[in-house]
DOTOR-968150 format. One record per residue: x, y, z negated of N, C-alpha, C in turn. Coordinates in nm, 4 decimals. Layout:
<pagus>
X_Y_Z_X_Y_Z_X_Y_Z .
...
</pagus>
This chain:
<pagus>
-3.7535_0.4732_-1.5449_-3.8557_0.5724_-1.5699_-3.9312_0.5349_-1.6978 .
-3.9523_0.6325_-1.7829_-4.0200_0.6096_-1.9101_-4.1714_0.6097_-1.8878 .
-4.2387_0.5080_-1.9403_-4.3835_0.4992_-1.9263_-4.4507_0.5908_-2.0274 .
-4.5588_0.6554_-1.9832_-4.6392_0.7363_-2.0732_-4.7186_0.6443_-2.1637 .
-4.7242_0.6779_-2.2894_-4.8041_0.5997_-2.3825_-4.9498_0.6429_-2.3686 .
-5.0362_0.5481_-2.3436_-5.1775_0.5781_-2.3263_-5.2454_0.5947_-2.4611 .
-5.3296_0.6966_-2.4690_-5.4098_0.7146_-2.5891_-5.5365_0.6315_-2.5736 .
-5.5846_0.5778_-2.6811_-5.7075_0.5011_-2.6783_-5.8233_0.5964_-2.6505 .
-5.8947_0.5732_-2.5410_-6.0038_0.6636_-2.5073_-6.1409_0.5991_-2.5245 .
-6.1469_0.4948_-2.6074_-6.2739_0.4342_-2.6457_-6.2814_0.4403_-2.7979 .
-6.3883_0.5006_-2.8482_-6.4078_0.5044_-2.9930_-6.5456_0.4479_-3.0242 .
-6.5591_0.3910_-3.1407_-6.6885_0.3464_-3.1891_-6.7351_0.4470_-3.2927 .
-6.8588_0.4890_-3.2815_-6.9120_0.5917_-3.3694_-6.8963_0.5551_-3.5172 .
-6.8990_0.4272_-3.5485_-6.8844_0.3839_-3.6880_-6.7420_0.4048_-3.7402 .
-6.6449_0.4153_-3.6489_-6.5052_0.4335_-3.6883_-6.4644_0.5804_-3.6998 .
-6.5539_0.6710_-3.6631_-6.5230_0.8141_-3.6637_-6.5741_0.8761_-3.7936 .
-6.4865_0.9503_-3.8597_-6.5239_1.0163_-3.9846_-6.6062_1.1417_-3.9552 .
-6.7139_1.1584_-4.0282_-6.7999_1.2755_-4.0111_-6.7342_1.3984_-4.0722 .
-6.7537_1.5115_-4.0062_-6.7075_1.6407_-4.0565_-6.8315_1.7167_-4.1031 .
-6.8362_1.7495_-4.2315_-6.9486_1.8259_-4.2866_-6.9188_1.9746_-4.2776 .
-7.0201_2.0504_-4.2421_-7.0075_2.1970_-4.2435_-7.1384_2.2540_-4.2982 .
-7.1430_2.2666_-4.4283_-7.2629_2.3142_-4.4973_-7.2385_2.4533_-4.5554 .
-7.3377_2.5403_-4.5383_-7.3343_2.6749_-4.5960_-7.4698_2.7004_-4.6606 .
-7.4713_2.7305_-4.7865_-7.5970_2.7606_-4.8542_-7.6956_2.6453_-4.8473 .
-7.8254_2.6792_-4.8532_-7.9281_2.5745_-4.8552_-7.9900_2.5451_-4.7190 .
-7.9683_2.6310_-4.6196_-8.0349_2.6116_-4.4902_-7.9401_2.5982_-4.3716 .
-7.8118_2.6164_-4.3918_-7.7184_2.6166_-4.2793_-7.6296_2.4929_-4.2816 .
-7.6104_2.4338_-4.1639_-7.5110_2.3293_-4.1484_-7.5642_2.1887_-4.1418 .
-7.4719_2.0999_-4.1086_-7.4984_1.9579_-4.0946_-7.3653_1.8869_-4.0886 .
-7.3606_1.7809_-4.0093_-7.2339_1.7107_-3.9906_-7.2227_1.6677_-3.8453 .
-7.1001_1.6385_-3.8041_-7.0798_1.5894_-3.6681_-6.9627_1.4932_-3.6662 .
-6.9627_1.4097_-3.5615_-6.8523_1.3182_-3.5346_-6.8094_1.3417_-3.3909 .
-6.6828_1.3706_-3.3696_-6.6318_1.3871_-3.2337_-6.6156_1.2492_-3.1708 .
-6.6825_1.2285_-3.0577_-6.6742_1.1009_-2.9871_-6.5732_1.1050_-2.8733 .
-6.5070_1.2190_-2.8566_-6.4103_1.2357_-2.7470_-6.2781_1.2915_-2.7992 .
-6.2138_1.2256_-2.8954_-6.0921_1.2816_-2.9550_-5.9780_1.3002_-2.8557 .
-5.9707_1.2187_-2.7522_-5.8642_1.2326_-2.6523_-5.8788_1.3646_-2.5768 .
-6.0027_1.4092_-2.5564_-6.0275_1.5328_-2.4820_-6.0298_1.6568_-2.5710 .
-6.0501_1.6384_-2.7006_-6.0658_1.7527_-2.7915_-5.9444_1.8441_-2.7963 .
-5.8273_1.7904_-2.7724_-5.7057_1.8714_-2.7821_-5.6700_1.9390_-2.6505 .
-5.7471_1.9135_-2.5454_-5.7180_1.9708_-2.4141_-5.8203_2.0804_-2.3847 .
-5.7787_2.2070_-2.3864_-5.8726_2.3162_-2.3613_-5.9417_2.3012_-2.2261 .
-6.0702_2.3348_-2.2237_-6.1455_2.3327_-2.0995_-6.2066_2.1987_-2.0647 .
-6.1845_2.0971_-2.1466_-6.2400_1.9645_-2.1186_-6.3751_1.9497_-2.1869 .
-6.4558_1.8615_-2.1315_-6.5862_1.8341_-2.1916_-6.5670_1.7556_-2.3205 .
-6.6533_1.7806_-2.4151_-6.6504_1.7077_-2.5411_-6.7900_1.6623_-2.5772 .
-6.7971_1.5564_-2.6565_-6.9257_1.5043_-2.7018_-6.9186_1.4838_-2.8527 .
-7.0153_1.5384_-2.9228_-7.0268_1.5191_-3.0673_-7.1585_1.4501_-3.0991 .
-7.1548_1.3634_-3.1978_-7.2771_1.3095_-3.2558_-7.3091_1.4003_-3.3737 .
-7.4200_1.4728_-3.3641_-7.4557_1.5723_-3.4659_-7.5734_1.5241_-3.5491 .
-7.5684_1.5566_-3.6775_-7.6745_1.5181_-3.7710_-7.7118_1.6426_-3.8517 .
-7.8410_1.6785_-3.8454_-7.8909_1.7943_-3.9195_-7.9942_1.7446_-4.0211 .
-7.9644_1.7574_-4.1505_-8.0578_1.7138_-4.2544_-8.1850_1.7997_-4.2559 .
-8.2910_1.7506_-4.3190_-8.4144_1.8284_-4.3307_-8.3898_1.9664_-4.3930 .
-8.4600_2.0656_-4.3385_-8.4518_2.2012_-4.3927_-8.3280_2.2786_-4.3526 .
-8.2541_2.2280_-4.2535_-8.1293_2.2950_-4.2132_-8.1259_2.3207_-4.0626 .
-8.0391_2.4137_-4.0248_-8.0074_2.4374_-3.8847_-7.8570_2.4236_-3.8694 .
-7.8136_2.3673_-3.7573_-7.6706_2.3407_-3.7377_-7.5890_2.4687_-3.7247 .
-7.6458_2.5699_-3.6618_-7.5700_2.6944_-3.6418_-7.6662_2.8100_-3.6172 .
-7.6172_2.9328_-3.6265_-7.7020_3.0486_-3.5994_-7.7456_3.0544_-3.4525 .
-7.8530_3.1258_-3.4270_-7.9034_3.1543_-3.2924_-7.7909_3.2235_-3.2158 .
-7.7544_3.1706_-3.0971_-7.6368_3.2233_-3.0271_-7.6462_3.2045_-2.8759 .
-7.5617_3.2780_-2.8037_-7.5465_3.2637_-2.6586_-7.4019_3.2250_-2.6289 .
-7.3806_3.1707_-2.5100_-7.2459_3.1375_-2.4636_-7.2174_3.2129_-2.3341 .
-7.0978_3.2675_-2.3221_-7.0568_3.3332_-2.1982_-7.0023_3.2324_-2.0977 .
-6.9336_3.1275_-2.1459_-6.8606_3.0388_-2.0551_-6.8948_2.8903_-2.0671 .
-6.9519_2.8489_-2.1766_-6.9743_2.7066_-2.2000_-7.1218_2.6683_-2.1875 .
-7.1533_2.5821_-2.0896_-7.2855_2.5206_-2.0850_-7.2930_2.4225_-2.2015 .
-7.4121_2.4029_-2.2561_-7.4314_2.3031_-2.3615_-7.5498_2.2150_-2.3256 .
-7.5367_2.0860_-2.3583_-7.6449_1.9901_-2.3383_-7.6628_1.9134_-2.4688 .
-7.7876_1.8946_-2.5076_-7.8207_1.8187_-2.6282_-7.9149_1.7050_-2.5895 .
-7.8892_1.5861_-2.6428_-7.9774_1.4719_-2.6191_-8.0186_1.4157_-2.7541 .
-8.1488_1.4214_-2.7830_-8.1997_1.3805_-2.9137_-8.2085_1.2281_-2.9208 .
-8.1441_1.1720_-3.0238_-8.1444_1.0272_-3.0458_-8.2520_0.9846_-3.1452 .
-8.2669_1.0595_-3.2542_-8.3667_1.0236_-3.3548_-8.4052_1.1460_-3.4361 .
-8.5186_1.1334_-3.5047_-8.5692_1.2442_-3.5841_-8.6437_1.3442_-3.4974 .
-8.6902_1.4489_-3.5623_-8.7579_1.5570_-3.4906_-8.6936_1.6881_-3.5307 .
-8.7122_1.7871_-3.4470_-8.6600_1.9189_-3.4763_-8.7343_2.0225_-3.3960 .
-8.6864_2.1453_-3.4038_-8.7387_2.2520_-3.3191_-8.6216_2.3142_-3.2449 .
-8.6496_2.3520_-3.1209_-8.5512_2.4144_-3.0336_-8.5995_2.5557_-3.0050 .
-8.5180_2.6522_-3.0400_-8.5473_2.7924_-3.0111_-8.4663_2.8312_-2.8889 .
-8.5340_2.8854_-2.7880_-8.4681_2.9314_-2.6657_-8.5265_3.0678_-2.6326 .
-8.4484_3.1712_-2.6554_-8.5011_3.3065_-2.6396_-8.6126_3.3286_-2.7395 .
-8.7307_3.3671_-2.6889_-8.8464_3.3927_-2.7748_-8.9388_3.2725_-2.7878 .
-8.9007_3.1576_-2.7309_-8.9883_3.0405_-2.7357_-8.9375_2.9378_-2.8363 .
-9.0309_2.8611_-2.8893_-8.9994_2.7564_-2.9853_-9.0713_2.6301_-2.9394 .
-8.9984_2.5190_-2.9386_-9.0565_2.3932_-2.8933_-9.0129_2.2805_-2.9857 .
-9.1065_2.1936_-3.0181_-9.0727_2.0756_-3.0968_-8.9980_1.9771_-3.0068 .
-8.8945_1.9123_-3.0635_-8.8148_1.8148_-2.9886_-8.8095_1.6831_-3.0652 .
-8.7841_1.5751_-2.9892_-8.7754_1.4439_-3.0514_-8.6961_1.3483_-2.9648 .
-8.6904_1.2212_-3.0034_-8.6095_1.1212_-2.9335_-8.6371_1.1181_-2.7827 .
-8.5287_1.1168_-2.7057_-8.5382_1.1132_-2.5605_-8.5361_1.2489_-2.4939 .
-8.5521_1.3571_-2.5700_-8.5488_1.4912_-2.5108_-8.4053_1.5307_-2.4787 .
-8.3866_1.5853_-2.3586_-8.2557_1.6359_-2.3150_-8.2700_1.7856_-2.2927 .
-8.1862_1.8632_-2.3573_-8.1957_2.0089_-2.3579_-8.0725_2.0667_-2.2899 .
-8.0936_2.1534_-2.1919_-7.9830_2.2183_-2.1202_-7.9813_2.3664_-2.1526 .
-7.8644_2.4168_-2.1900_-7.8469_2.5585_-2.2217_-7.7349_2.6132_-2.1336 .
-7.7709_2.6778_-2.0212_-7.6673_2.7284_-1.9309_-7.5926_2.8487_-1.9882 .
-7.4630_2.8515_-1.9626_-7.3799_2.9656_-2.0029_-7.4183_3.0883_-1.9208 .
-7.3832_3.2030_-1.9709_-7.4010_3.3317_-1.9023_-7.5460_3.3667_-1.8726 .
-7.6406_3.2990_-1.9367_-7.7815_3.3316_-1.9135_-7.8245_3.4512_-1.9984 .
-7.7504_3.4755_-2.1064_-7.7888_3.5809_-2.1989_-7.9037_3.5407_-2.2900 .
-7.9464_3.4135_-2.2787_-8.0575_3.3653_-2.3608_-8.0015_3.2822_-2.4756 .
-8.0352_3.3208_-2.5967_-7.9858_3.2500_-2.7139_-8.0582_3.1187_-2.7357 .
-7.9922_3.0296_-2.8104_-8.0529_2.9007_-2.8431_-8.0113_2.8558_-2.9828 .
-8.0926_2.7639_-3.0380_-8.0681_2.7139_-3.1731_-8.1538_2.5894_-3.1950 .
-8.0977_2.4930_-3.2670_-8.1709_2.3729_-3.3077_-8.1862_2.3764_-3.4593 .
-8.3016_2.3340_-3.5082_-8.3239_2.3288_-3.6528_-8.4100_2.2078_-3.6859 .
-8.4087_2.1718_-3.8136_-8.4845_2.0569_-3.8600_-8.5757_2.0966_-3.9762 .
-8.7023_2.1329_-3.9465_-8.7955_2.1650_-4.0541_-8.8726_2.0423_-4.1043 .
-8.8356_1.9242_-4.0580_-8.9093_1.8020_-4.0905_-8.8428_1.7243_-4.2039 .
-8.8901_1.6024_-4.2306_-8.8462_1.5297_-4.3498_-8.7474_1.4162_-4.3242 .
-8.6936_1.4042_-4.2032_-8.5893_1.3053_-4.1754_-8.4792_1.3718_-4.0931 .
-8.3591_1.3148_-4.0961_-8.2461_1.3728_-4.0227_-8.2760_1.3847_-3.8733 .
-8.2333_1.4940_-3.8139_-8.2345_1.5130_-3.6690_-8.0966_1.4715_-3.6197 .
-8.0906_1.3741_-3.5286_-7.9633_1.3224_-3.4787_-7.9613_1.3384_-3.3271 .
-7.8542_1.3991_-3.2757_-7.8458_1.4225_-3.1314_-7.7008_1.4226_-3.0858 .
-7.6836_1.4031_-2.9555_-7.5530_1.4204_-2.8927_-7.5445_1.5646_-2.8453 .
-7.4332_1.6300_-2.8725_-7.4069_1.7660_-2.8253_-7.2886_1.7581_-2.7300 .
-7.3088_1.8062_-2.6075_-7.2047_1.7979_-2.5054_-7.1755_1.9363_-2.4491 .
-7.0476_1.9659_-2.4297_-7.0101_2.0935_-2.3721_-6.8598_2.1038_-2.3563 .
-6.8188_2.2118_-2.2916_-6.6765_2.2362_-2.2702_-6.6129_2.2923_-2.3965 .
-6.4826_2.2846_-2.4011_-6.4044_2.3444_-2.5095_-6.3200_2.4540_-2.4454 .
-6.3859_2.5638_-2.4085_-6.3192_2.6713_-2.3352_-6.2443_2.7631_-2.4319 .
-6.1119_2.7765_-2.4152_-6.0350_2.8604_-2.5080_-6.0694_3.0088_-2.4981 .
-6.1410_3.0481_-2.3926_-6.1753_3.1890_-2.3733_-6.3246_3.2155_-2.3946 .
-6.3902_3.1251_-2.4636_-6.5336_3.1396_-2.4890_-6.5632_3.2639_-2.5722 .
-6.6757_3.3259_-2.5394_-6.7285_3.4375_-2.6169_-6.8746_3.4045_-2.6462 .
-6.9115_3.4051_-2.7732_-7.0503_3.3816_-2.8144_-7.1042_3.5078_-2.8791 .
-7.2322_3.5340_-2.8552_-7.2988_3.6427_-2.9262_-7.4054_3.5821_-3.0162 .
-7.4359_3.6528_-3.1234_-7.5340_3.6084_-3.2223_-7.6401_3.7175_-3.2343 .
-7.7456_3.7102_-3.1502_-7.8439_3.8190_-3.1431_-7.9139_3.8520_-3.2749 .
-7.9389_3.7534_-3.3601_-8.0093_3.7812_-3.4860_-7.9255_3.8626_-3.5838 .
-7.7939_3.8483_-3.5779_-7.7072_3.9146_-3.6762_-7.6143_4.0193_-3.6150 .
-7.6116_4.0288_-3.4816_-7.5273_4.1283_-3.4163_-7.3793_4.0947_-3.4151 .
-7.3451_3.9672_-3.4387_-7.2040_3.9273_-3.4390_-7.1599_3.8839_-3.2997 .
-7.0271_3.8787_-3.2830_-6.9632_3.8280_-3.1617_-6.8488_3.7380_-3.2054 .
-6.8335_3.6242_-3.1374_-6.7195_3.5350_-3.1615_-6.6340_3.5364_-3.0357 .
-6.5052_3.5678_-3.0526_-6.4099_3.5664_-2.9414_-6.3070_3.4595_-2.9745 .
-6.3209_3.3440_-2.9104_-6.2389_3.2286_-2.9481_-6.0904_3.2538_-2.9262 .
-6.0522_3.3182_-2.8167_-5.9092_3.3385_-2.7904_-5.8440_3.4267_-2.8962 .
-5.9214_3.5098_-2.9621_-5.8701_3.5944_-3.0705_-5.8945_3.5317_-3.2075 .
-5.9606_3.4172_-3.2097_-5.9957_3.3482_-3.3349_-6.0666_3.4449_-3.4299 .
-6.1676_3.5149_-3.3743_-6.2337_3.6221_-3.4473_-6.3852_3.6149_-3.4349 .
-6.4525_3.6381_-3.5452_-6.5966_3.6619_-3.5471_-6.6156_3.7960_-3.6149 .
-6.6926_3.8842_-3.5533_-6.7139_4.0156_-3.6121_-6.8224_4.0910_-3.5390 .
-6.8283_4.2192_-3.5648_-6.9244_4.3059_-3.4974_-6.8467_4.4115_-3.4207 .
-6.8964_4.4434_-3.3044_-6.8290_4.5414_-3.2191_-6.9017_4.6747_-3.2318 .
-6.8254_4.7776_-3.2638_-6.8807_4.9124_-3.2667_-6.8585_4.9747_-3.1305 .
-6.9640_5.0257_-3.0709_-6.9538_5.0886_-2.9407_-6.8896_5.2260_-2.9563 .
-6.7891_5.2525_-2.8744_-6.7222_5.3825_-2.8742_-6.7029_5.4271_-2.7300 .
-6.6755_5.5546_-2.7125_-6.6438_5.6088_-2.5816_-6.5111_5.5502_-2.5344 .
-6.4957_5.5294_-2.4055_-6.3748_5.4702_-2.3492_-6.2481_5.5416_-2.3965 .
-6.2495_5.6738_-2.4087_-6.1308_5.7506_-2.4461_-6.1204_5.7758_-2.5969 .
-6.2125_5.7210_-2.6755_-6.2105_5.7389_-2.8203_-6.0772_5.6922_-2.8786 .
-6.0143_5.7767_-2.9593_-5.8895_5.7411_-3.0263_-5.7639_5.7646_-2.9436 .
-5.7798_5.7993_-2.8179_-5.6624_5.8251_-2.7334_-5.6128_5.9678_-2.7584 .
-5.4819_5.9859_-2.7559_-5.4220_6.1178_-2.7803_-5.4539_6.2128_-2.6652 .
-5.4571_6.3442_-2.6972_-5.4798_6.4444_-2.5940_-5.3700_6.4377_-2.4884 .
-5.2463_6.4214_-2.5357_-5.1333_6.4007_-2.4442_-5.0964_6.2529_-2.4562 .
-5.1137_6.1740_-2.3493_-5.0839_6.0312_-2.3568_-4.9404_6.0037_-2.4012 .
-4.9216_5.9007_-2.4806_-4.7918_5.8616_-2.5371_-4.6835_5.8478_-2.4303 .
-4.7201_5.8028_-2.3126_-4.6205_5.7826_-2.2067_-4.5471_5.9126_-2.1732 .
-4.6172_6.0272_-2.1801_-4.5515_6.1543_-2.1499_-4.4567_6.1954_-2.2620 .
-4.4931_6.1678_-2.3870_-4.4050_6.1955_-2.5000_-4.2787_6.1117_-2.4885 .
-4.2944_5.9850_-2.4546_-4.1786_5.8962_-2.4389_-4.0872_5.9453_-2.3269 .
-4.1461_5.9939_-2.2198_-4.0680_6.0392_-2.1048_-3.9839_6.1611_-2.1399 .
-4.0404_6.2545_-2.2157_-3.9653_6.3764_-2.2471_-3.8623_6.3552_-2.3571 .
-3.8813_6.2586_-2.4469_-3.7849_6.2372_-2.5549_-3.6741_6.1401_-2.5165 .
-3.7076_6.0294_-2.4569_-3.6054_5.9281_-2.4257_-3.5752_5.9215_-2.2771 .
-3.6710_5.9620_-2.1994_-3.6532_5.9504_-2.0551_-3.6700_5.8059_-2.0108 .
-3.7079_5.7875_-1.8871_-3.7257_5.6510_-1.8376_-3.5919_5.5843_-1.8093 .
-3.5933_5.4524_-1.8065_-3.4738_5.3777_-1.7650_-3.4501_5.4094_-1.6180 .
-3.3225_5.4160_-1.5776_-3.2941_5.4468_-1.4373_-3.3590_5.3444_-1.3454 .
-3.4054_5.3933_-1.2330_-3.4682_5.3067_-1.1342_-3.3615_5.2255_-1.0634 .
-3.3840_5.0978_-1.0556_-3.2898_5.0120_-0.9836_-3.3411_4.9965_-0.8423 .
-3.2508_5.0211_-0.7492_-3.2900_5.0074_-0.6093_-3.2265_4.8834_-0.5518 .
-3.3055_4.8126_-0.4795_-3.2545_4.6937_-0.4129_-3.1823_4.7366_-0.2865 .
-3.0716_4.6730_-0.2617_-3.0011_4.6982_-0.1364_-3.0705_4.6168_-0.0288 .
-3.1035_4.6830_0.0811_-3.1743_4.6126_0.1879_-3.0789_4.5294_0.2721 .
-2.9499_4.5525_0.2574_-2.8527_4.4765_0.3362_-2.8336_4.5350_0.4752 .
-2.9131_4.6326_0.5098_-2.8997_4.6952_0.6413_-2.8292_4.8289_0.6246 .
-2.7501_4.8610_0.7186_-2.6840_4.9908_0.7170_-2.7531_5.0802_0.8173 .
-2.7630_5.2072_0.7811_-2.8237_5.3027_0.8727_-2.7276_5.3283_0.9876 .
-2.7836_5.3371_1.1030_-2.6977_5.3662_1.2189_-2.6721_5.5163_1.2233 .
-2.5506_5.5507_1.2649_-2.5138_5.6919_1.2743_-2.5457_5.7407_1.4138 .
-2.6052_5.8559_1.4204_-2.6340_5.9160_1.5508_-2.5139_5.9991_1.5921 .
-2.4810_5.9885_1.7176_-2.3657_6.0615_1.7679_-2.4015_6.1948_1.8226 .
</pagus>
């Protein structure tokens, strides 16, 4: 029997390369994935060490349909926006953002030193996020971020459904009947 090769599931934060994601002058920061063994498995929990420089926010105000998120502040100060409330955060604060609450959240750093925290959550391949400030939606399974235009359920559908056109031009494939293996008895 062939032995499975074990992946190293212990990492040191100093050995992990930071990923920068900066946009403009106020958006973005950097993070280090501390759970690389789990990152490739959809639906598993992941932990990132996140760093937000002064004057920046890590991401837009957003909600999650499927992924709970937890943040634990290690150093620096920041502000946490949850719905219509704003609260200052600092070292030792643990923030819970439940999925499906419909309440948006966001972390930002308006202060003069880096905000450093652990971000923990699932990596759900079917996650849907909404962005209330900008009206966007992210659908992870479609690898899409965009805006949804509301339309009537029947909008764009033909007056005569395509299935009827197909039936009259090509006809359906013959129905296959399973033999029950039983024979009908004849009445005398």
